[in-house]
Every structure is written in structure tokens, then in C-alpha cells.
C-alpha positions as CSV (number, residue, x, y, z in Angstrom):
1,M,133.3,62.1,107.2
2,G,135.3,64.5,109.0
3,G,136.0,66.7,105.5
4,R,132.0,67.1,105.5
5,R,131.5,67.7,108.8
6,D,134.3,70.7,108.7
7,H,132.5,71.8,105.6
8,D,129.5,72.0,107.4
9,R,131.1,73.9,110.5
10,E,132.5,76.5,107.5
11,A,128.9,77.1,105.7
12,D,127.4,77.7,109.1
13,R,130.3,80.3,109.9
14,E,129.6,82.1,106.5
15,A,125.7,82.3,107.0
16,P,124.5,85.7,107.9
17,D,122.3,85.6,110.9
18,A,119.4,87.6,111.4
19,G,120.8,90.6,112.8
20,E,122.7,90.9,109.5
21,V,120.4,90.1,107.1
22,G,117.1,91.8,108.7
23,E,115.2,88.9,108.8
24,E,115.4,85.1,108.7
25,V,116.3,83.7,105.5
26,L,115.3,80.1,106.3
27,P,114.4,78.2,109.6
28,R,117.1,77.4,112.4
29,T,117.7,74.0,114.4
30,R,118.0,74.5,118.4
31,R,121.2,74.5,117.9
32,G,121.5,77.7,115.8
33,S,122.6,76.0,112.2
34,R,119.8,75.2,109.5
35,P,118.9,71.8,108.7
36,R,121.1,70.2,106.3
37,H,118.5,69.9,103.4
38,L,117.2,73.8,103.9
39,R,120.5,75.2,103.5
40,L,121.1,78.1,100.9
41,P,124.6,77.7,98.9
42,A,127.3,79.2,100.9
43,S,127.8,81.6,97.8
44,F,124.1,82.9,97.8
45,E,124.3,83.4,101.3
46,R,127.4,85.4,101.0
47,S,125.8,87.4,98.0
48,L,123.0,88.2,100.6
49,K,125.3,88.9,103.4
50,H,127.7,91.5,101.1
51,N,124.3,93.5,99.7
52,H,123.2,94.0,103.2
53,A,126.5,94.8,104.4
54,L,126.6,97.9,102.1
55,S,123.5,98.9,103.5
56,L,124.7,99.3,107.1
57,S,126.3,102.7,106.5
58,D,122.7,103.9,105.3
59,R,121.3,102.8,108.8
60,S,120.1,105.9,111.2
61,S,119.4,105.6,114.9
62,R,115.9,104.1,113.7
63,G,117.4,100.6,113.2
64,G,118.2,98.3,110.1
65,R,114.8,98.8,108.7
66,V,115.4,102.2,107.1
67,A,118.3,100.3,105.3
68,E,116.0,97.4,103.8
69,S,113.1,100.0,102.9
70,S,115.4,102.1,100.9
71,T,116.5,99.2,99.2
72,K,113.1,97.9,98.3
73,D,112.1,101.8,97.5
74,R,115.2,101.6,95.0
75,L,114.2,98.5,93.5
76,L,110.4,99.8,93.1
77,A,111.8,103.2,91.3
78,A,113.9,101.0,89.1
79,T,111.4,98.6,88.1
80,L,109.2,101.4,87.0
81,T,112.3,103.1,85.0
82,V,113.1,100.0,83.4
83,V,109.4,99.2,82.1
84,A,108.8,103.0,80.8
85,E,112.0,103.0,79.2
86,Q,112.9,99.5,77.8
87,G,109.8,97.9,77.9
88,I,108.0,95.2,79.9
89,A,109.6,92.7,78.0
90,K,113.4,93.6,79.4
91,A,111.7,94.0,83.2
92,S,114.3,90.8,84.5
93,A,116.0,90.8,87.6
94,R,119.3,91.4,86.3
95,T,118.0,94.6,84.5
96,I,116.1,96.4,87.3
97,A,119.1,95.2,89.8
98,A,121.5,97.2,87.4
99,E,119.4,100.1,87.5
100,A,118.6,100.0,91.4
101,G,122.7,99.4,92.0
102,V,122.1,96.3,93.9
103,N,122.6,92.7,93.6
104,Q,120.0,90.9,91.7
105,A,119.5,88.4,94.5
106,L,117.8,91.3,96.5
107,V,115.2,91.3,94.0
108,F,114.0,87.8,95.0
109,Y,114.8,88.5,98.6
110,H,112.1,91.4,98.8
111,F,109.6,90.5,96.7
112,G,109.5,86.9,95.8
113,S,109.4,87.1,91.9
114,I,109.6,89.7,89.1
115,D,106.0,89.2,88.6
116,D,105.6,90.0,92.5
117,L,108.2,93.0,92.0
118,L,106.1,94.5,88.9
119,V,102.8,94.3,90.9
120,A,104.4,96.5,93.7
121,A,106.1,98.7,91.3
122,C,102.5,99.5,89.8
123,E,100.9,99.9,92.5
124,H,103.3,102.2,94.3
125,G,103.8,104.3,90.9
126,A,100.1,104.8,90.8
127,R,99.8,106.0,94.4
128,Q,102.9,108.6,94.0
129,R,101.2,109.8,91.0
130,V,97.7,110.4,92.4
131,E,99.2,111.8,95.6
132,A,101.4,114.3,93.5
133,N,98.3,115.4,91.7
134,R,95.6,115.1,94.6
135,E,95.4,118.7,95.7
136,A,95.1,120.3,92.1
137,I,92.3,118.0,91.4
138,A,90.7,118.8,94.5
139,E,90.7,122.5,93.8
140,V,88.4,122.0,90.5
141,A,85.5,124.2,91.0
142,S,83.8,123.3,87.5
143,L,83.3,120.6,85.1
144,P,85.4,122.5,82.0
145,E,88.0,123.2,84.7
146,L,88.0,119.4,85.3
147,V,88.9,118.8,81.8
148,T,91.6,121.7,81.6
149,V,93.5,120.0,84.9
150,A,93.2,116.6,82.9
151,R,94.6,118.4,80.0
152,R,97.5,119.6,82.0
153,L,98.2,116.6,83.7
154,H,98.2,114.7,80.5
155,E,101.0,117.2,79.3
156,T,103.1,116.8,82.3
157,E,102.6,113.0,82.9
158,R,103.5,112.8,79.2
159,A,106.6,114.5,79.6
160,A,107.5,112.4,82.7
161,G,107.4,109.3,81.2
162,H,104.4,108.1,82.7
163,V,102.2,107.5,79.7
164,A,105.1,105.5,78.4
165,L,104.8,103.4,81.7
166,L,101.3,103.1,81.6
167,G,101.3,101.9,77.9
168,Q,103.7,99.2,78.7
169,L,101.6,98.2,81.9
170,L,98.7,97.8,79.7
171,A,100.4,95.6,77.2
172,G,102.2,93.5,80.0
173,A,99.0,92.9,82.2
174,P,97.5,90.1,79.9
175,S,100.7,87.9,80.1
176,H,101.7,88.8,83.8
177,G,99.5,86.9,86.1
178,P,98.2,89.7,89.0
179,L,99.4,92.5,87.0
180,A,95.9,93.4,85.5
181,A,94.7,93.5,89.1
182,A,97.4,95.6,90.1
183,V,96.9,98.0,86.7
184,A,93.3,98.2,87.8
185,T,93.6,99.1,91.4
186,G,95.9,101.9,90.2
187,L,93.4,103.2,87.8
188,G,90.7,103.2,90.7
189,L,93.0,105.4,92.5
190,W,92.6,107.8,89.7
191,I,88.9,106.8,89.6
192,A,88.0,107.6,93.1
193,E,89.5,111.1,93.0
194,V,87.5,112.0,89.9
195,E,84.5,110.4,91.0
196,S,85.3,112.8,94.5
197,V,85.0,115.8,92.5
198,L,82.1,115.0,90.1
199,G,80.0,114.1,92.9
200,R,80.9,117.7,94.7
201,L,80.3,119.7,91.4
202,L,76.7,117.6,90.0
203,A,75.5,117.8,93.6
204,D,72.4,120.0,93.8
205,T,72.3,120.5,90.2
206,A,69.4,120.3,87.6
207,I,71.3,117.0,86.0
208,A,72.1,115.6,89.8
209,D,69.6,112.7,89.6
210,L,70.3,112.0,86.0
211,V,74.0,110.9,86.2
212,D,75.7,107.9,87.4
213,V,78.7,109.5,89.2
214,T,80.5,106.4,89.4
215,G,79.9,105.3,85.8
216,L,80.7,109.0,84.7
217,A,84.2,109.0,86.7
218,R,85.2,105.5,84.8
219,A,84.2,107.1,81.7
220,V,86.2,110.1,82.1
221,A,89.4,107.7,83.3
222,A,88.9,105.3,80.5
223,S,88.9,108.7,78.1
224,F,91.6,110.0,79.7
225,V,94.0,106.6,79.5
226,G,93.0,106.2,75.6
227,L,93.8,110.0,74.8
228,E,97.4,109.1,76.4
229,L,98.1,106.2,74.6
230,Y,96.2,108.0,71.4
231,D,98.9,111.0,71.7
232,G,101.7,108.4,70.9
233,V,100.7,108.3,67.3
234,D,98.5,111.0,66.8
235,A,99.1,114.4,69.3
236,A,97.3,116.6,67.0
237,G,94.1,113.9,67.1
238,A,94.3,113.8,71.1
239,S,94.2,117.3,71.2
240,S,91.6,117.7,69.0
241,A,89.5,115.0,71.1
242,L,90.4,117.1,74.7
243,T,89.1,120.1,73.0
244,A,86.1,118.5,72.2
245,L,85.4,117.4,75.7
246,E,85.9,120.5,76.9
247,Q,83.2,122.0,75.2
248,L,80.9,119.0,76.3
249,A,82.1,119.7,79.7
250,G,81.0,123.7,79.0
251,L,77.4,122.3,78.0
252,A,77.3,120.2,81.1
253,A,77.9,123.1,83.3
254,V,75.1,124.9,81.1
255,L,72.8,122.5,82.0
256,A,73.7,122.2,85.5
257,D,73.1,125.7,85.9
258,L,69.5,126.1,84.3
259,G,66.8,127.7,86.4
260,P,63.8,125.2,88.1
261,L,61.5,125.3,85.1
262,E,64.2,125.1,82.4
263,A,65.6,122.2,84.5
264,R,62.3,120.1,84.7
265,A,61.8,120.4,80.9
266,V,65.7,119.4,80.5
267,R,65.0,116.3,82.6
268,R,61.6,115.4,81.2
269,H,63.6,115.3,77.9
270,L,66.3,113.8,79.0
271,R,64.2,110.9,80.7
272,R,62.0,110.3,77.6
273,A,65.6,110.0,75.6
274,S,66.9,107.2,78.1
275,T,63.7,105.5,77.8
276,T,63.6,105.2,74.2
277,T,67.2,104.4,74.2
278,A,66.5,101.3,76.4
279,R,63.7,100.1,74.1
């Protein structure tokens, strides 16, 4: 019995307190020690203590949350790198932690599970890419220019590895639970930007009341995603498809700039064609 008490006291001395770890790992009793049935293995606690100690040197006057945020950001960036370069099947705690340069225990400490980390990384990456390109999209002044910007984004995103990343996320979504919703959320950020541009460009034009701007934005985003993936197997075909979209955008721009009489005639024909298709 004496030996067991000595062991328990030693485990309590090894356990990191809240100030070192950044937040409580498990609840403590009134005396400060954790209930025996909730204690983490001493080796696991030492691992957590060691990795947080490594972050202490990065702390600034803003406090320990800076280092914790830095570790999470490194894990998010490492996850995106691993998925893009090695495939989603290789996205394990060990591989991601090695890429981030931290102990794999911190994957579960910060995110709980690999699936939750994948979800967080997916949404994090999408926000970064949209933010990086928001200004260029907002400056679009015509429909043909929108396709030109899309072509340029396609080239830069492919060169940066983001097209490969998107392909892996789409492929892995069906087998990774909530990842599908995260991918849809990420695409939704792009759709919102495109919808804003389309709404601005088509407002007060001859075809404004004939176009479902939200549906069109989704169609544009879906086409862009498809062309990004298609480019991997037929780059020339993808480039040809983008050229065709530029031609369609030019035609739409002409229709949008028609005078009142011509616009009325076009709307009448388009409504007639739409009614015939609905039948």
C-alpha cells in the first residue's frame, strides 16, 4: 500500500499544471490531484508537458495563447501540405505531426481526432485562398474579365498545389464523415464571391431579370472545380474549355448591353424558349 501511495504522489508531481499546458487536460479534485480513474499515463502527461515547454520560448507579452495558436497553425498548414503532396490516405497523426515538427499527441490535444483536424484544415485553407484572391475578384468589371481572372487563378492555384489539394479533399470527403460539409463550406466561400460579382455586373442590364444569379454562381464555381481537376488529365482540353467560357461571357456581355427595343425582343424569345423547355 505504501508503494502505491508513493507512486501516486510521484505521478501527481509529474502531471503538468494548467499554467504549463495552457488549459486543463482533465478535472482535478479539491486537493489539486486528479481522481485516480481519470489520470493520464505519466508518460503521456510528460509528453504534453515537454511539447508545451518547447513553445515557451515563442511566447510574447501577450501570453501563452500565442504559442498555442502557433502550434495549431503549424498543424493546420502541415495537414494541407500532407494531403496535397502525399494524399489524404497518408494524413495520419504521425505524418502530420512530423511535417509540423511537433509531437503527435498535440494533434489530439488541439483537435481531438484526425477527422476534426482535416475539417479544420479544409476550412482554414479555403478562407486563406479566398482572402488572398478577394481583391482581384472584386475588381472584375465585365463578364469576359471574370473568366480571364478565373483562368489566371486556375494557373496560380495549380502551381501552388491547391488544385491537387482540392482533388484529394473531394476524393476523401465521402469516407471522412464531416469532411464533405467542410468542403462544401469552403466552396461556398468561393461561390459567395462569384455571386457578388455577378450580381453587380448583371444589375440593371437587359438580362438581369432572366438570370438566377445564385444558381449561375454555383454553375461557375462547379465548372471551375471541374476544369481544375480535368486539367490534370488533359491540360489542352481544359484550356480549350476556358476559352469557350470566355466566348460565352463575351456573348452574355453583348446581350447585357442591348438597347431597350432589342433587349425586349431578346427577353421575349428567352422566356418563350424557357417555357418550351419546361414543358
